[in-house]
Backbone as CSV, one residue per row, in Angstrom:
resi,resn,N_x,N_y,N_z,CA_x,CA_y,CA_z,C_x,C_y,C_z
1,MET,98.781,91.345,96.739,98.695,91.165,98.259,98.509,92.013,98.802
2,ILE,97.446,91.667,99.854,96.738,92.135,101.051,98.075,92.644,102.236
3,SER,97.943,93.112,102.364,99.082,93.148,103.845,98.059,93.104,105.533
4,GLN,98.458,92.921,106.538,97.835,92.810,107.653,98.175,93.670,108.162
5,ILE,98.398,94.545,108.655,98.956,95.380,109.888,97.834,96.144,110.830
6,ARG,99.126,95.593,112.266,98.583,96.412,113.575,98.312,98.503,113.628
7,PRO,97.411,99.018,114.153,97.560,100.615,113.691,99.041,100.781,113.904
8,THR,99.934,100.211,115.280,100.856,100.993,114.603,102.153,100.672,114.037
9,ASP,102.213,99.734,112.573,102.968,98.696,112.142,102.298,100.094,110.690
10,LEU,101.772,101.358,110.812,101.295,101.685,109.601,102.422,102.741,108.883
11,GLU,103.147,103.311,109.142,104.479,103.798,108.779,105.266,103.012,108.100
12,ALA,105.366,101.644,108.533,106.534,100.694,108.767,106.301,100.058,107.387
13,TRP,104.574,100.047,107.097,104.376,99.566,106.227,104.089,100.499,104.783
14,TYR,103.871,101.967,105.016,104.307,103.099,104.200,105.361,103.155,103.807
15,THR,106.720,102.723,104.396,107.927,102.677,103.574,108.149,101.791,102.857
16,SER,107.412,100.600,103.321,107.622,99.620,102.953,107.094,99.604,101.562
17,VAL,105.851,100.415,100.856,105.288,100.726,99.974,105.376,101.897,99.077
18,GLU,106.996,102.750,99.877,107.399,104.055,99.051,107.339,103.770,97.044
19,GLY,107.032,105.190,97.102,107.344,105.664,95.999,105.606,105.366,95.525
20,SER,105.659,104.552,96.130,103.536,104.638,95.420,102.068,105.621,95.672
21,GLY,103.553,107.209,96.244,102.222,108.183,96.136,102.052,108.381,97.911
22,GLN,100.907,109.307,97.688,101.072,109.618,99.740,100.173,108.853,100.313
23,PRO,100.958,108.293,101.401,99.576,107.224,101.646,97.967,107.776,102.104
24,LEU,97.246,106.955,102.073,95.789,107.118,102.289,95.307,105.630,103.710
25,VAL,94.698,106.555,104.135,93.475,105.400,104.730,92.269,105.417,104.767
26,LEU,91.706,104.332,104.061,90.542,104.943,103.681,89.447,104.005,105.067
27,ASP,88.504,104.825,105.757,87.682,104.415,106.684,86.606,104.081,106.136
28,VAL,85.828,102.494,105.893,85.147,102.550,105.397,83.707,102.278,106.926
29,ARG,83.980,102.543,107.519,82.489,102.425,108.707,82.248,103.450,108.506
30,GLU,80.598,103.302,109.113,79.158,104.102,108.933,79.297,105.727,109.368
31,PRO,78.429,106.360,108.833,79.231,108.157,109.529,78.782,107.658,110.743
32,HIS,78.019,107.533,111.331,77.488,106.962,112.561,78.917,106.482,113.676
33,GLU,79.172,105.820,113.189,80.656,105.738,113.475,81.473,106.694,114.043
34,LEU,81.661,107.178,112.638,83.063,108.432,112.498,82.313,109.153,113.557
35,ALA,81.139,109.653,112.986,80.827,110.664,114.002,81.350,109.919,115.709
36,LEU,81.615,108.832,116.163,81.847,108.636,117.347,83.310,108.152,117.614
37,ALA,84.111,108.091,116.536,85.377,107.746,117.231,85.908,108.028,115.524
38,SER,87.140,109.069,115.439,87.871,109.057,114.084,88.722,109.498,114.010
39,VAL,90.170,108.651,112.962,91.287,109.053,112.925,91.783,110.272,112.946
40,VAL,93.262,110.516,113.073,93.616,112.332,112.813,94.348,111.965,112.222
41,PRO,94.790,112.520,111.079,95.659,112.355,109.944,96.908,113.339,110.459
42,ASP,97.779,111.887,109.869,99.565,111.939,110.495,100.181,111.220,110.021
43,GLY,100.380,112.291,108.660,101.751,112.465,107.456,100.908,111.478,106.171
44,PHE,99.195,110.974,106.334,99.056,110.263,106.087,97.070,110.931,105.592
45,GLU,96.403,111.011,104.877,95.258,111.468,104.588,94.166,110.747,105.086
46,VAL,93.129,110.789,105.451,92.027,110.156,105.060,91.111,110.260,104.533
47,ILE,90.523,109.233,103.988,89.011,109.219,103.026,87.942,107.712,103.992
48,GLY,86.563,109.360,104.179,85.962,107.993,105.212,84.619,107.735,103.550
49,ILE,84.611,106.453,103.699,83.234,105.913,102.174,83.428,104.317,102.993
50,PRO,81.647,104.773,103.104,81.140,103.533,103.935,81.018,102.470,103.417
51,MET,81.382,101.173,103.304,81.564,99.749,103.065,80.391,99.659,101.555
52,GLY,78.946,99.631,102.070,78.137,99.854,101.264,77.640,100.835,99.759
53,VAL,78.847,101.515,99.924,79.291,102.622,98.554,80.404,102.404,98.417
54,ILE,81.087,102.015,98.369,83.041,101.078,97.642,82.237,101.301,96.164
55,PRO,82.008,100.857,95.825,81.391,100.077,94.074,80.936,101.212,93.420
56,VAL,80.283,102.060,93.874,79.537,103.718,92.801,80.364,104.592,93.711
57,ARG,81.289,104.501,94.263,82.470,105.702,94.664,83.515,105.479,94.395
58,LEU,84.061,104.258,93.536,85.242,103.471,93.129,86.683,104.583,92.608
59,THR,85.768,105.374,91.606,86.437,106.306,90.908,87.149,107.382,91.981
60,GLU,86.146,107.447,92.973,86.834,108.693,94.283,88.571,107.828,94.468
61,LEU,88.923,106.709,94.431,90.290,106.055,95.145,90.826,105.765,94.024
62,PRO,92.280,106.802,94.262,93.096,106.730,93.714,93.913,105.431,93.770
63,THR,94.186,104.790,91.838,95.122,103.539,92.504,96.535,103.447,92.449
64,ASP,96.926,104.516,92.196,98.379,104.401,92.276,99.264,105.013,93.825
65,ARG,98.501,104.701,95.021,98.557,105.409,96.151,98.707,103.976,97.206
66,PRO,99.407,104.154,98.096,98.911,102.998,99.136,98.033,102.476,99.837
67,ILE,97.175,102.208,99.696,95.830,102.564,100.921,95.440,101.478,101.914
68,ALA,95.691,101.434,103.646,95.436,101.185,104.066,93.296,100.530,104.835
69,CYS,92.727,100.137,104.368,91.562,100.255,104.998,91.277,99.967,106.438
70,LEU,90.399,100.785,107.011,90.145,100.788,108.604,88.540,100.419,108.344
71,CYS,88.102,99.655,109.412,87.078,99.547,110.094,86.105,99.984,111.531
72,HIS,85.808,98.855,112.411,85.669,98.676,113.719,86.655,98.035,114.714
73,HIS,86.982,96.374,113.568,87.302,95.669,114.675,88.280,94.851,112.704
74,GLY,88.499,95.127,111.953,89.044,94.844,110.886,88.646,94.116,109.338
75,ALA,87.775,93.504,109.882,86.274,92.796,108.957,85.737,93.457,107.917
76,ARG,85.083,94.472,108.015,84.980,95.591,106.850,85.384,95.401,106.216
77,SER,86.824,96.155,106.919,87.565,96.398,105.918,88.482,95.698,104.892
78,MET,88.746,94.470,105.574,89.341,93.489,104.827,88.820,93.058,103.209
79,GLN,86.958,92.909,103.611,86.621,92.475,102.431,86.464,93.199,101.496
80,VAL,86.537,95.298,102.404,86.664,96.153,101.213,88.227,95.877,100.471
81,ALA,88.986,95.755,101.483,90.419,95.371,100.542,90.340,94.436,99.505
82,MET,89.621,93.516,99.442,89.930,92.841,98.402,88.926,92.545,97.448
83,PHE,87.872,93.026,97.313,87.069,94.348,96.448,87.729,95.348,95.921
84,LEU,89.007,95.416,96.629,89.944,96.474,95.952,90.900,96.327,94.532
85,GLN,91.456,94.744,95.871,92.202,93.910,95.188,91.392,93.712,93.288
86,SER,90.608,92.922,93.486,89.969,92.454,92.194,89.664,93.585,91.285
87,ARG,89.534,94.944,91.917,89.487,95.967,90.672,90.716,96.525,90.500
88,GLY,91.973,95.937,90.727,93.610,96.636,90.285,94.372,97.040,90.425
89,PHE,93.807,97.589,92.046,94.400,98.405,93.570,95.296,97.671,93.688
90,ALA,97.015,97.871,94.048,97.590,97.385,94.340,98.214,97.091,95.365
91,GLU,98.770,97.982,96.162,99.206,98.520,97.681,98.118,98.571,98.405
92,LEU,97.570,97.709,98.918,96.319,97.344,100.079,96.872,96.783,101.650
93,ALA,96.649,97.374,102.384,96.100,96.725,104.005,95.076,96.616,104.116
94,ASN,95.187,95.970,104.749,94.333,95.890,106.369,94.629,96.060,107.787
95,ILE,94.010,97.385,107.933,94.372,97.788,109.109,93.438,96.523,110.912
96,ALA,94.109,95.438,110.934,94.047,94.455,111.749,93.338,95.008,113.133
97,GLY,92.668,95.201,113.396,91.975,95.437,114.929,90.706,96.761,114.368
98,GLY,90.832,97.712,113.748,90.105,98.231,113.370,90.179,99.596,114.032
99,ILE,89.192,100.578,114.214,89.595,101.752,115.122,89.852,101.309,117.208
100,GLU,89.658,100.010,117.426,89.569,99.698,118.492,91.190,98.862,119.013
101,ALA,91.699,98.469,117.322,92.787,98.600,118.166,94.521,99.872,118.218
102,TRP,92.920,100.735,117.006,93.893,101.778,116.505,93.760,102.760,118.045
103,SER,93.436,102.687,118.956,92.508,103.752,120.159,93.781,102.400,121.208
104,ALA,93.857,101.570,121.625,94.617,100.461,121.884,95.728,100.519,122.139
105,GLU,96.137,100.921,120.797,97.238,100.713,120.855,98.100,102.003,120.242
106,ARG,97.602,102.766,119.441,98.298,104.137,118.555,97.882,105.492,119.887
107,ASP,96.390,105.831,119.727,95.758,106.580,120.049,94.642,107.028,121.323
108,SER,95.423,106.782,122.478,94.343,106.781,123.224,93.170,107.898,123.659
109,THR,93.050,108.613,122.916,92.189,109.866,122.970,91.415,109.636,122.225
110,VAL,91.405,107.882,120.530,90.157,107.743,119.908,89.046,107.405,120.671
111,PRO,88.323,107.904,121.206,87.226,106.745,121.929,87.232,105.279,121.345
112,ARG,86.564,104.238,122.279,86.175,103.227,121.645,84.685,102.979,122.207
113,TYR,84.293,102.166,121.376,82.503,101.970,121.250,82.163,100.650,121.124
Protein backbone atom coordinates (compact mmCIF):
# COMPACT_ATOMS: atom_id res chain seq x y z
CA MET A 1 0.00 0.00 0.00
CA ILE A 2 1.17 3.50 -0.78
CA SER A 3 0.61 5.88 2.11
CA GLN A 4 -0.42 9.48 1.41
CA ILE A 5 1.41 11.67 3.92
CA ARG A 6 1.78 15.39 4.48
CA PRO A 7 5.32 16.76 4.89
CA THR A 8 4.70 17.27 8.62
CA ASP A 9 3.83 13.57 8.99
CA LEU A 10 7.05 12.24 7.48
CA GLU A 11 8.70 11.24 10.76
CA ALA A 12 5.51 9.58 12.02
CA TRP A 13 5.32 7.54 8.82
CA TYR A 14 8.97 6.51 9.09
CA THR A 15 8.36 5.48 12.71
CA SER A 16 5.37 3.37 11.64
CA VAL A 17 7.64 1.40 9.29
CA GLU A 18 10.61 1.41 11.66
CA GLY A 19 13.02 -1.45 11.36
CA SER A 20 13.07 -1.17 7.59
CA GLY A 21 16.37 0.71 7.32
CA GLN A 22 17.34 4.36 7.02
CA PRO A 23 14.49 6.49 5.63
CA LEU A 24 14.80 7.91 2.14
CA VAL A 25 13.10 10.82 0.37
CA LEU A 26 13.15 10.24 -3.38
CA ASP A 27 12.83 13.60 -5.14
CA VAL A 28 11.61 12.88 -8.68
CA ARG A 29 11.64 16.48 -9.95
CA GLU A 30 13.79 17.64 -12.84
CA PRO A 31 17.29 19.11 -12.23
CA HIS A 32 16.11 22.68 -12.94
CA GLU A 33 13.41 22.24 -10.28
CA LEU A 34 15.93 20.94 -7.76
CA ALA A 35 18.02 24.04 -8.42
CA LEU A 36 15.04 26.21 -7.45
CA ALA A 37 14.05 24.43 -4.24
CA SER A 38 15.39 21.41 -2.40
CA VAL A 39 14.72 19.48 0.76
CA VAL A 40 17.44 19.48 3.42
CA PRO A 41 18.04 16.02 4.91
CA ASP A 42 17.01 15.84 8.55
CA GLY A 43 17.18 12.29 9.86
CA PHE A 44 16.65 10.87 6.39
CA GLU A 45 18.58 10.63 3.13
CA VAL A 46 17.51 12.53 0.01
CA ILE A 47 18.15 11.18 -3.48
CA GLY A 48 17.18 13.11 -6.61
CA ILE A 49 16.30 11.03 -9.66
CA PRO A 50 14.03 12.61 -12.28
CA MET A 51 10.82 10.68 -12.91
CA GLY A 52 11.70 9.96 -16.54
CA VAL A 53 14.88 8.07 -15.70
CA ILE A 54 13.63 6.06 -12.72
CA PRO A 55 13.26 2.86 -14.81
CA VAL A 56 16.88 2.91 -15.99
CA ARG A 57 18.22 3.90 -12.55
CA LEU A 58 16.01 1.55 -10.54
CA THR A 59 19.00 -0.43 -9.24
CA GLU A 60 20.21 2.68 -7.40
CA LEU A 61 17.22 2.49 -5.05
CA PRO A 62 17.28 0.22 -2.01
CA THR A 63 14.38 -2.23 -1.85
CA ASP A 64 14.79 -2.73 1.90
CA ARG A 65 14.29 0.89 3.04
CA PRO A 66 11.18 3.04 3.37
CA ILE A 67 10.91 5.50 0.48
CA ALA A 68 8.80 8.66 0.50
CA CYS A 69 8.45 10.11 -3.00
CA LEU A 70 8.41 13.87 -3.58
CA CYS A 71 7.70 16.12 -6.56
CA HIS A 72 6.28 19.62 -7.07
CA HIS A 73 2.65 18.96 -6.10
CA GLY A 74 2.36 15.19 -5.58
CA ALA A 75 1.16 13.78 -8.91
CA ARG A 76 4.49 12.67 -10.42
CA SER A 77 5.68 11.29 -7.10
CA MET A 78 2.51 9.18 -6.81
CA GLN A 79 3.13 7.75 -10.27
CA VAL A 80 6.70 6.88 -9.27
CA ALA A 81 5.50 5.29 -6.01
CA MET A 82 3.05 3.13 -7.97
CA PHE A 83 5.84 2.14 -10.38
CA LEU A 84 8.12 1.22 -7.48
CA GLN A 85 5.34 -0.81 -5.87
CA SER A 86 4.90 -2.75 -9.11
CA ARG A 87 8.62 -3.54 -8.99
CA GLY A 88 8.49 -5.03 -5.49
CA PHE A 89 9.24 -2.05 -3.27
CA ALA A 90 7.17 -2.42 -0.10
CA GLU A 91 7.40 0.58 2.24
CA LEU A 92 6.28 3.50 0.08
CA ALA A 93 4.67 6.86 0.66
CA ASN A 94 3.71 9.80 -1.50
CA ILE A 95 4.37 13.21 0.02
CA ALA A 96 1.03 14.84 -0.74
CA GLY A 97 1.32 18.44 -1.86
CA GLY A 98 4.97 17.98 -2.83
CA ILE A 99 7.65 20.61 -2.34
CA GLU A 100 4.94 23.30 -2.28
CA ALA A 101 3.40 21.74 0.82
CA TRP A 102 6.88 21.14 2.24
CA SER A 103 7.55 24.89 2.06
CA ALA A 104 4.13 25.84 3.45
CA GLU A 105 3.92 23.24 6.22
CA ARG A 106 7.41 22.19 7.19
CA ASP A 107 10.20 24.53 6.12
CA SER A 108 9.30 28.03 4.97
CA THR A 109 12.90 28.65 3.86
CA VAL A 110 12.31 26.30 0.90
CA PRO A 111 11.42 28.58 -2.02
CA ARG A 112 8.07 28.14 -3.72
CA TYR A 113 7.85 28.20 -7.49
